[in-house]
C-alpha positions as CSV (number, residue, x, y, z in Angstrom):
1,X,219.5,113.5,137.1
2,X,215.6,115.3,136.4
3,X,212.7,114.9,138.1
4,X,209.2,114.5,136.5
5,X,208.8,117.7,138.2
6,X,211.4,119.5,137.2
7,X,211.0,117.9,133.5
8,X,209.7,120.6,130.7
9,X,207.0,120.0,129.0
10,X,208.9,119.5,125.4
11,X,210.8,116.7,127.1
12,X,207.6,114.9,128.3
13,X,205.9,115.6,124.7
14,X,209.9,114.0,123.2
15,X,208.7,111.1,125.3
16,X,205.3,110.7,124.6
17,X,206.6,110.1,120.7
18,X,207.4,106.9,121.4
19,X,204.2,105.7,123.7
20,X,201.6,104.1,121.6
21,X,198.5,106.6,121.7
22,X,196.3,104.2,124.0
23,X,198.2,103.0,125.9
24,X,199.1,106.9,126.6
25,X,195.6,107.7,127.7
26,X,194.9,104.6,130.0
27,X,199.2,105.3,131.3
28,X,199.0,108.6,132.2
29,X,195.4,110.9,131.8
30,X,193.9,111.7,134.6
31,X,197.8,111.7,136.2
32,X,198.0,115.3,137.1
33,X,196.9,118.7,136.2
34,X,200.5,119.5,134.2
35,X,200.2,115.9,132.3
36,X,196.7,116.4,131.1
37,X,197.8,119.7,129.7
38,X,200.3,118.8,127.4
39,X,198.4,115.5,126.2
40,X,195.2,118.2,125.7
41,X,197.7,121.5,124.3
42,X,201.1,120.2,122.5
43,X,201.0,116.0,121.9
44,X,199.9,115.6,118.9
45,X,198.0,112.0,118.4
46,X,197.9,109.2,116.3
47,X,195.3,106.2,116.7
48,X,195.3,102.6,115.7
49,X,191.9,101.1,116.2
50,X,192.3,98.3,114.4
51,X,194.7,97.0,116.5
52,X,195.3,99.0,119.9
53,X,191.6,100.4,121.0
54,X,188.3,98.7,121.1
55,X,186.2,101.1,118.8
56,X,182.7,100.2,120.3
57,X,183.9,101.0,123.8
58,X,186.7,103.4,124.2
59,X,186.2,105.5,120.7
60,X,183.3,108.2,121.8
61,X,185.9,109.1,125.0
62,X,189.1,108.3,124.4
63,X,188.7,110.2,120.8
64,X,186.1,113.0,120.9
65,X,188.6,114.5,123.6
66,X,191.3,115.2,121.5
67,X,189.7,115.0,118.2
68,X,191.5,119.0,117.2
69,X,194.8,117.2,117.5
70,X,194.4,113.8,115.9
71,X,197.2,114.0,113.5
72,X,196.7,110.1,112.3
73,X,194.0,107.8,112.1
74,X,193.7,103.7,111.2
75,X,190.3,102.4,111.4
76,X,187.4,100.4,109.6
77,X,185.9,102.5,107.3
78,X,182.3,101.2,108.7
79,X,183.4,102.3,112.0
80,X,184.5,106.0,111.0
81,X,181.3,106.3,109.3
82,X,179.6,105.2,112.4
83,X,181.0,107.1,114.9
84,X,182.9,110.4,113.2
85,X,181.9,113.9,111.5
86,X,184.9,114.3,109.3
87,X,184.6,118.2,110.4
88,X,185.6,117.9,113.8
89,X,189.1,116.9,113.1
90,X,190.5,119.4,111.1
91,X,194.5,118.9,112.2
92,X,194.4,115.1,110.4
93,X,196.8,114.3,108.5
94,X,196.7,111.2,107.5
95,X,193.9,108.9,107.3
96,X,194.2,104.7,106.6
97,X,191.1,103.1,106.2
98,X,189.6,99.5,105.9
99,X,187.6,99.8,102.9
100,X,186.2,96.1,102.7
101,X,182.4,96.3,104.8
102,X,181.4,99.9,103.8
103,X,179.3,100.0,100.7
104,X,179.8,102.3,97.5
105,X,176.8,104.9,99.5
106,X,178.9,105.2,102.0
107,X,181.8,105.1,100.5
108,X,180.5,108.5,98.3
109,X,179.7,110.4,101.1
110,X,183.0,109.4,103.5
111,X,184.5,111.1,100.9
112,X,182.6,114.4,100.9
113,X,182.4,115.0,104.4
114,X,187.2,114.3,103.9
115,X,186.4,117.1,101.4
116,X,186.1,119.1,104.2
117,X,189.7,118.8,106.0
118,X,192.6,120.9,105.1
119,X,195.2,119.5,106.7
120,X,194.3,115.9,105.2
121,X,197.6,115.6,102.9
122,X,197.8,111.3,102.9
123,X,194.5,108.6,102.6
124,X,195.0,105.1,102.3
125,X,192.4,102.7,101.1
126,X,193.1,99.1,101.8
127,X,191.1,96.3,101.1
128,X,188.6,98.7,98.3
129,X,185.8,95.9,97.0
130,X,184.7,98.6,94.2
131,X,185.3,98.2,90.4
132,X,183.0,100.9,89.5
133,X,183.6,103.7,91.6
134,X,185.5,105.8,90.4
135,X,189.2,106.1,92.7
136,X,190.3,109.3,90.4
137,X,187.5,111.4,91.5
138,X,188.8,110.7,94.9
139,X,191.5,113.3,94.3
140,X,189.2,116.1,92.7
141,X,187.7,116.2,95.8
142,X,190.4,115.9,97.8
143,X,192.5,118.2,96.5
144,X,195.1,118.9,99.4
145,X,196.0,115.1,99.1
146,X,199.9,114.0,98.2
147,X,200.0,110.8,99.0
148,X,197.2,108.5,97.9
149,X,197.6,104.8,98.5
150,X,194.7,101.8,96.9
151,X,194.3,98.5,97.6
152,X,192.2,96.2,96.6
153,X,190.3,93.0,97.4
154,X,190.5,89.9,94.8
155,X,192.3,91.9,92.4
156,X,190.1,94.6,92.3
157,X,190.6,96.0,89.2
158,X,190.2,100.0,90.2
159,X,188.0,102.7,88.0
160,X,190.6,105.6,87.8
161,X,189.3,108.2,85.7
162,X,189.8,112.0,85.6
163,X,188.4,114.8,83.3
164,X,190.6,114.8,80.8
165,X,191.0,118.9,81.1
166,X,191.7,118.1,84.9
167,X,195.8,119.0,86.5
168,X,196.2,117.3,89.8
169,X,199.2,119.7,91.0
170,X,199.6,118.2,94.5
171,X,199.9,114.3,94.1
172,X,203.5,113.2,94.5
173,X,203.3,109.0,95.7
174,X,201.0,107.2,94.6
175,X,200.5,103.4,95.0
176,X,197.7,101.5,93.3
177,X,196.9,97.5,93.9
178,X,196.2,95.9,91.3
179,X,197.0,98.7,88.6
180,X,195.0,98.9,85.5
181,X,197.6,99.6,82.4
182,X,194.2,101.7,81.4
183,X,194.8,104.3,84.1
184,X,198.5,105.0,82.5
185,X,197.1,108.3,80.6
186,X,195.5,109.3,84.0
187,X,199.4,109.3,85.7
188,X,201.4,110.3,82.5
189,X,199.3,113.4,81.3
190,X,197.0,114.7,84.3
191,X,199.1,114.5,87.7
192,X,202.3,116.6,86.8
193,X,203.8,116.9,90.1
194,X,203.9,112.4,90.4
195,X,207.4,111.6,92.3
196,X,206.7,108.2,93.4
197,X,204.9,105.4,91.9
198,X,204.1,101.6,93.0
199,X,202.3,99.4,90.7
200,X,201.3,96.6,90.6
201,X,199.9,94.9,87.4
202,X,198.0,91.4,86.7
203,X,196.5,93.0,83.1
204,X,198.7,92.7,79.9
205,X,200.3,95.9,79.8
206,X,199.4,97.1,75.6
207,X,201.0,100.3,74.7
208,X,198.2,100.8,72.2
209,X,196.5,102.4,75.2
210,X,199.6,105.0,75.7
211,X,200.0,108.8,75.6
212,X,202.6,109.9,73.5
213,X,203.5,112.3,76.1
214,X,205.8,111.7,78.8
215,X,205.8,112.2,82.7
216,X,209.4,114.2,83.6
217,X,208.0,114.9,87.0
218,X,209.1,110.6,88.3
219,X,211.7,109.8,89.7
220,X,210.4,106.5,91.5
221,X,208.9,103.2,89.8
222,X,208.4,100.2,91.9
223,X,206.2,97.9,89.5
224,X,205.7,94.7,90.2
225,X,203.8,92.3,86.9
226,X,202.1,89.6,87.6
227,X,201.6,88.7,83.5
228,X,203.2,87.2,81.0
229,X,204.0,90.7,79.3
230,X,206.9,90.8,77.0
231,X,210.4,92.6,77.6
232,X,209.6,95.5,74.3
233,X,205.9,96.1,76.4
234,X,207.7,96.4,79.1
235,X,210.1,98.9,77.5
236,X,207.1,100.7,75.9
237,X,206.2,101.6,79.3
238,X,209.3,102.5,81.8
239,X,209.7,105.0,78.4
240,X,207.2,106.9,79.7
241,X,209.5,108.2,82.6
242,X,212.3,109.4,81.2
243,X,213.5,110.9,84.6
244,X,213.3,107.8,86.6
245,X,216.4,107.8,89.2
246,X,215.1,104.8,90.8
247,X,213.5,101.8,89.4
248,X,212.3,98.5,91.1
249,X,210.7,95.9,89.1
250,X,209.7,92.1,90.2
251,X,208.6,90.8,87.0
252,X,207.0,86.7,87.4
253,X,206.3,84.3,85.4
254,X,208.9,85.2,82.2
255,X,208.2,83.8,78.9
256,X,210.1,86.1,77.0
257,X,214.2,85.9,77.4
258,X,215.0,89.6,76.9
259,X,214.4,90.1,80.2
260,X,217.5,88.3,81.6
261,X,219.5,89.4,78.8
262,X,222.4,92.0,79.7
263,X,222.3,94.5,76.1
264,X,218.4,95.0,76.6
265,X,218.9,96.5,79.5
266,X,221.2,98.1,79.4
267,X,220.8,99.6,76.3
268,X,217.2,100.7,78.3
269,X,219.3,102.4,81.0
270,X,221.6,104.3,78.4
271,X,219.3,105.5,75.7
272,X,215.7,105.8,77.6
273,X,216.8,106.2,81.8
274,X,219.8,108.4,81.0
275,X,219.3,109.9,84.8
276,X,218.4,106.2,86.6
277,X,221.2,105.5,89.7
278,X,219.4,102.6,91.2
279,X,218.0,99.7,89.3
280,X,216.8,96.3,90.7
281,X,215.2,93.8,89.2
282,X,213.9,90.4,90.8
283,X,212.4,87.6,87.7
284,X,210.2,84.9,89.7
285,X,209.1,81.6,88.5
286,X,211.3,81.3,85.6
287,X,209.9,79.1,82.6
288,X,212.4,76.1,82.4
289,X,213.6,76.5,79.3
290,X,214.8,80.2,80.7
291,X,216.5,78.2,84.0
292,X,218.4,76.0,81.7
293,X,219.8,79.4,79.9
294,X,219.8,81.4,83.3
295,X,223.0,80.8,84.9
296,X,225.2,81.3,82.0
297,X,222.8,84.2,80.8
298,X,223.9,85.8,84.5
299,X,227.7,85.8,83.6
300,X,226.8,88.3,80.8
301,X,226.4,91.1,83.9
302,X,229.9,91.1,84.6
303,X,231.1,93.3,81.9
304,X,232.1,96.7,81.7
305,X,228.8,98.8,81.6
306,X,227.6,96.1,84.9
307,X,230.9,96.3,87.2
308,X,230.9,100.4,87.5
309,X,227.1,99.9,88.2
310,X,228.1,97.3,91.0
311,X,226.1,95.0,90.5
312,X,225.4,92.0,92.3
313,X,223.7,88.8,90.7
314,X,221.7,86.0,92.3
315,X,220.7,82.6,90.6
316,X,217.9,80.6,93.1
317,X,217.9,77.4,91.6
318,X,215.5,75.7,93.7
319,X,213.5,78.4,92.9
320,X,214.1,79.4,89.9
321,X,214.7,83.2,90.1
322,X,217.0,85.6,90.0
323,X,218.1,88.9,90.8
324,X,220.0,91.7,89.6
325,X,220.9,94.7,91.6
326,X,222.6,97.6,92.0
327,X,224.8,97.4,95.6
328,X,224.0,100.7,96.2
329,X,219.9,100.3,95.8
330,X,218.7,100.7,99.5
331,X,216.7,103.8,98.9
332,X,213.6,104.5,100.1
333,X,210.8,107.3,99.4
334,X,210.0,109.9,102.2
């Protein structure tokens, strides 16, 4: 068996990938010059500064040593503004910031700094609470982004606007929670290479706001609807993405029987979503009059069409929920 003295540097680096960065630093740094050399020159550091380290005590010593090798940071946005200069993190690829405690001015300055990071491809802003801030402009300031995730605090309504002549070609993955249907025109017309969209909707889907164009690049849509939208509105929304291969939808508190009508779903799939291969639908908190028909209605999902899809239907009478899915629905976007 190989001893540490004869192990190649590449094997050490492979092992180090599985050790949390703060534990790696305190457990291995300064053991010997060889380990220090590996940590300084080979290792790509990923720091979780919300849970693994105390930012007040550790960041200046720990982060400054390896700033050019850090590829991932998770931390409070206010701490990032106070302790870090973005220009020093030239290889940072992924940044996750908790934005609950920063002001709009701080957010503006932060985004301006991040625009200088040419390797940054993934940005996640969580617990955002700035309703008047235009989160669309971040895509202009940081054009290298391929993944963009926004999650709000207390049902924050995100403002997401781009100049009408602007086309964003790099972005492939976007997650917005909550999502305003008013932003759909930007997604359809201006995010031309978007492949994955994950949205939570707490407003009515209003077809009158939508564009006449379609987004041909999107292949994965995950949508959670928390309002009493009608199936017709949902259908119009989904039709704007005709090349979908994966559709996952959770519908909460619907009052429209068509959401459990197999013919409506079958028509949508066969005429509007002809490329669909994976389908998952969860319907929760059914109205009492729909509950009464749910068990019988689900038998209709056992016809030839749905059997070809190898579809499984589950009705939870106690919780008033229905789950309809193709058995092969285990796809995760990478």
